MARNU-719328 format. One record per residue: residue in three letters; x, y, z of N, C-alpha, C in turn. Coordinates in pm, whole numbers, plus 32768, in hexadecimal, padded with zeros to 4 digits. Example, Ala and Ser with C-alpha at 12.3 -4.5 7.8 and 13.67 -1.06 7.14 Angstrom:
ALA85277DC7830C84CE7E3E830C85287EB6830CSER85057F1F82C485577F9682CA850A80038313
end
This chain:
MET726FDBE89D877254DC529D2A71EEDCB29D68ARG720BDD319D6071B1DD969D987139DDAA9D3ELYS70C7DDBF9D7B704DDDDA9D31703FDE6F9D1BARG7005DE949CAA6FEADF219C906F7CDF529CEDLEU6F8EDFCA9D1F6F29E0069D766EBDE0489D22LYS6E45E04B9D566DD8E08F9D126DF5E1249D0CALA6DBEE1669CA76DCFE1F69C996D9CE23B9D17GLY6DE6E29B9D476DBEE2E89DBC6DEBE2AD9E41THR6E21E2349E416E48E1F39EBE6EB8E2409F03ILE6F1BE2689EB96F8CE2B09EF56F5EE3369F2CLYS6F07E37C9EE26ED4E3FC9F146E86E3E99F95ARG6E35E37F9F9A6DE7E365A0146E43E344A088ALA6EAAE2F2A0706F09E2D1A0DB6F4DE34FA10FARG6F70E3AAA0B66FB0E427A0E16F50E47BA134ARG6ED0E480A10C6E6DE4CAA15B6E5EE48CA1E6LEU6E5AE408A1ED6E4EE3C4A26E6EC7E3DFA2C6ARG6F3DE3E1A28A6FB7E3FCA2D96FB4E48AA312ALA6F80E4E7A2C26F7EE574A2ED6F16E58DA359SER6EADE53DA35D6E3FE558A3BB6E2FE4EAA424ARG6E9CE4ADA44C6E93E43EA4AA6E71E46EA538PRO6E2BE41AA5826E07E43CA60D6E83E444A668ASP6E71E483A6DB6EDFE496A7396F21E412A763MET6ED2E3AAA7786F0CE32AA7A46F65E2EEA737GLU6F3EE2FFA6BA6F93E2CFA64C7014E321A646ARG700AE3A2A65E7083E3F6A65F70E5E3C7A6CBLEU70AFE3ABA7417103E380A7B17147E2FAA793LEU70FAE299A7637136E217A7447197E224A6CFTRP7177E275A66B71D1E287A5F97257E2C1A626TRP7253E31DA68372CEE35AA6B7732BE2EEA6EELYS72F1E28DA7367342E21FA76F736DE1BBA704LEU7311E196A6AB7333E133A643739EE16AA5E5ARG7393E1E7A5C573F5E225A56A7482E222A5A7ALA748AE233A62A750CE22DA66E7548E1A1A664LEU74F5E13BA65A7528E0B1A6507568E096A5C8ASN754BE0E9A5667587E0D6A4E17620E0DDA4E8ALA7655E126A54776E6E12FA5587722E0ACA58BHIS76CCE051A5B976F9DFD0A5EE76E2DF5EA58BGLY76CDDF7FA50D76C0DF18A4A77632DEF3A482TYR75D0DF33A4BE7545DF1BA499751FDF81A42FHIS74B1DF69A3EB7483DFCAA38873EBDFD3A38EPHE73BAE02BA3E2732AE03FA3F172FAE0A6A38DARG7284E08CA3587241E0EBA2FE71B7E105A338ARG717BE175A31070F5E195A3437093E1A5A2D0GLN7014E188A2EF6FA7E18FA28E6FCBE144A20EVAL6FE3E0C3A21F7011E06DA1B36F99E02DA16DPRO6F8BE042A0EA6F1EE001A0A16F36DF6AA099MET6ECDDF1DA0BB6EDADE8CA0BB6E50DE4EA0A6ARG6E42DE06A0396DC5DDBEA01A6D49DE18A01FGLY6D56DE929FEF6CE5DEED9FEC6CCEDF39A06ETYR6D22DF24A0D06D1ADF69A1516D98DFBBA166PHE6D95E00FA1CC6E0CE058A1F56E2EE02CA282VAL6EA3DFF3A2946ED3DFC5A3166F17E03BA35AASP6EFAE052A3DA6F35E0C4A4206FCEE0C0A418PHE7009E04CA437709BE03CA43170BCDFB1A400ALA712CDFA5A3BB7159DF21A38D71F1DF1BA393GLU7222DEA5A3B172B1DE87A3AA72B8DE0EA34EHIS72E1DE26A2D172D5DDC0A2697332DD4AA27CSER73ADDD60A2A77409DCEEA2B373DBDC8CA31FGLY7395DCBEA385735DDC67A3EC72CCDC41A3CFARG7298DC74A35F720EDC59A33371ADDC71A3A6LEU71B5DCECA3DB7164DD13A44D7112DD8FA42AALA7091DD8AA4467037DDFCA4357005DE25A4BFILE7003DEA7A4D96FDDDEDBA55C6F69DF3CA549GLU6EFFDF26A5956E88DF7AA58F6E6DDFB6A617LEU6E4CE036A6196E1FE078A6936D89E08EA687ASP6D40E065A6ED6CAFE06AA6E96C77E0CBA750GLY6C1CE120A7226BD0E176A77C6B54E12BA7ABSER6B03E16CA7FB6A8EE12BA8376A2AE0FBA7CEGLN6A26E13BA75869C7E112A6F169E2E083A6C0HIS6A5AE052A6D46A7BDFC9A6A96A3DDF60A704GLY6A08DF87A77669C6DF2AA7CF6934DF10A7ADLEU68FFDF5CA74D6873DF49A7256865DECBA6D0ARG67F4DE89A6DB67DCDE07A69B67FEDE08A605GLY67CBDE67A5BA67E5DE6CA52A6878DE81A50AASN68B9DED1A5596948DEEAA542699DDE72A567LEU6973DE26A5CA69BCDDACA5EF69BFDD4BA57AALA694EDD3BA5376947DCE1A4C3699DDD15A451HIS6998DD97A43A69EADDD3A3D06A7FDDC1A3EDASP6AA6DDD9A46A6B32DDC9A4906B60DD38A482ALA6B0ADCD9A4A46B2DDC4BA4976B42DC26A404ALA6AEBDC58A3AC6AFADC3DA31C6B7ADC7EA2E8ARG6B95DCF5A3156C0EDD3DA2ED6C8BDCF2A31AASP6C8ADCC5A3986CFDDC7AA3CC6D14DBFAA37CARG6CA8DBB3A35A6CB7DB39A30A6CF6DB57A283ALA6CCBDBC2A2426D02DBE7A1BF6D98DC06A1CAILE6DBEDC4EA2316E4BDC72A2446E9DDBF6A268GLU6E65DB9FA2BC6EABDB25A2E26EBCDAC7A26BGLU6E62DACEA2096E72DA7FA18F6EEFDAA8A142GLU6F1FDB21A1596F9ADB51A11C7016DB25A16BGLY6FFFDADBA1D7706EDAA9A2287095DB04A29BTYR7044DB67A2B77061DBC6A323701ADB9BA3A3ARG7055DBBEA4127018DBAEA4956FE1DC36A4BAVAL6F64DC3DA4E36F25DCBCA5076F23DCC9A59FLEU6F5BDD35A5D16F54DD56A6606EFADDCFA66EARG6E9ADDC6A6C86E3DDE35A6E26E4FDE65A771PHE6E51DEE9A7806E5CDF27A8046DF3DF94A80DTRP6DB9DFA4A8856D5BE011A89C6DA8E093A8ACASN6D6DE101A87D6DACE184A88C6DCCE1A2A91DALA6D72E180A9786D89E19BAA076E04E151AA3AGLU6E1FE0DEAA016E95E090AA2A6F17E0D7AA02VAL6F13E121A9956F8AE16BA96A6FB3E1CFA9D5VAL6F51E20FAA116F6DE271AA7B6F9FE22BAAFAARG6F5CE1BEAB1F6F7BE17BAB9D6FF7E123AB97ASN7014E0E7AB23707AE07FAB1E70C8E080AA9BLEU70FAE0F2AA737141E0FEA9F471BBE0A3A9F0ASP7208E09FAA5C7280E04AAA5C725BDFB6AA53GLY71ECDF8EAA9171BDDF04AA877194DEE1A9F9ILE7155DF3FA9B5712FDF2AA92971ABDF17A8D5LEU720FDF69A8EB728DDF5CA89E72CEDED5A8B9GLU72CDDEAAA9357305DE26A95772BCDDB7A90ATHR7238DDBEA90771E8DD5BA8C07208DD5BA82BILE7212DDD1A7F17231DDDDA76272BBDDA4A744LEU731DDDC8A79473A6DD96A77D73AEDCFFA78FARG736BDCCCA7F5736BDC3CA80D732FDBF1A794GLU72C1DC25A760727FDBE5A6EE72D8DBE9A672ILE7317DC5AA6587370DC64A5E373E6DC07A5F5ASP7420DC05A66C7495DBB0A6847472DB1CA673GLN73F7DAF5A69273CDDA6BA67D73B9DA4DA5E8ARG7395DAB2A59C7378DA9FA50F73F5DAADA4B8ARG7457DAF8A4E674D7DB06A4A0753CDB46A4FDPRO75B9DB21A4F2761DDB65A5457635DBF3A511PRO7643DC54A56B765BDCDDA53D76E5DCEAA4FETHR76F3DD4EA4A97773DD68A46877DDDD8DA4CFARG77B6DDE1A52C780EDE04A59D77C5DDDFA61CASN7810DDC0A68377D4DD97A701779BDE0FA74BALA7717DE13A75976D6DE7EA7A476A0DE40A825SER76DEDE60A89276AEDE2AA9117650DE8FA951ARG7607DE62A9B775A9DEBCA9F875F1DF30AA3APHE7673DF21AA5576BFDF8DAA9576E6DFF9AA31ASP76DDDFDAA9AF76FEE03AA9487684E088A917LEU760DE064A9477593E0A4A9167590E134A941PRO7562E18CA8E77553E218A90E74E4E221A977THR74F6E277A9D97492E284AA437448E307AA33ARG73D4E30DAA6F7380E384AA6673C7E3F8AAAAGLY73C3E46DAA6C73F9E4E5AAA8748DE4FAAA90ARG74CDE4A0AA49755CE4B5AA2D7571E4E5A9A1
end
């Protein structure tokens, strides 16, 4: 059963979607293309009082992109508490650094697909050869 969202949650999610950082835009471009292969990624998903950068619900996967501020001591503790709350919902949280998106976008996609495939079989078979590539 779905829980009711707090007032203003949908408006905040829409604002976050409209003002997302460049690295989120880049990863979203790739994740959205995977929807044609039977996956269903969403962005800025409200979950347990937090907003997850990306989620694929059928595979119960949450994906977070972290900037350098996430490496600070206080933010590490906050992120750990956030991850525990999301994992209590049965989701696996994958975190990637923003710099990694630039250096290894295809590797990130491979990791995401591998994790989803372990958690549930995809509706359609999406192999690494079917993945959209940068610049096409």
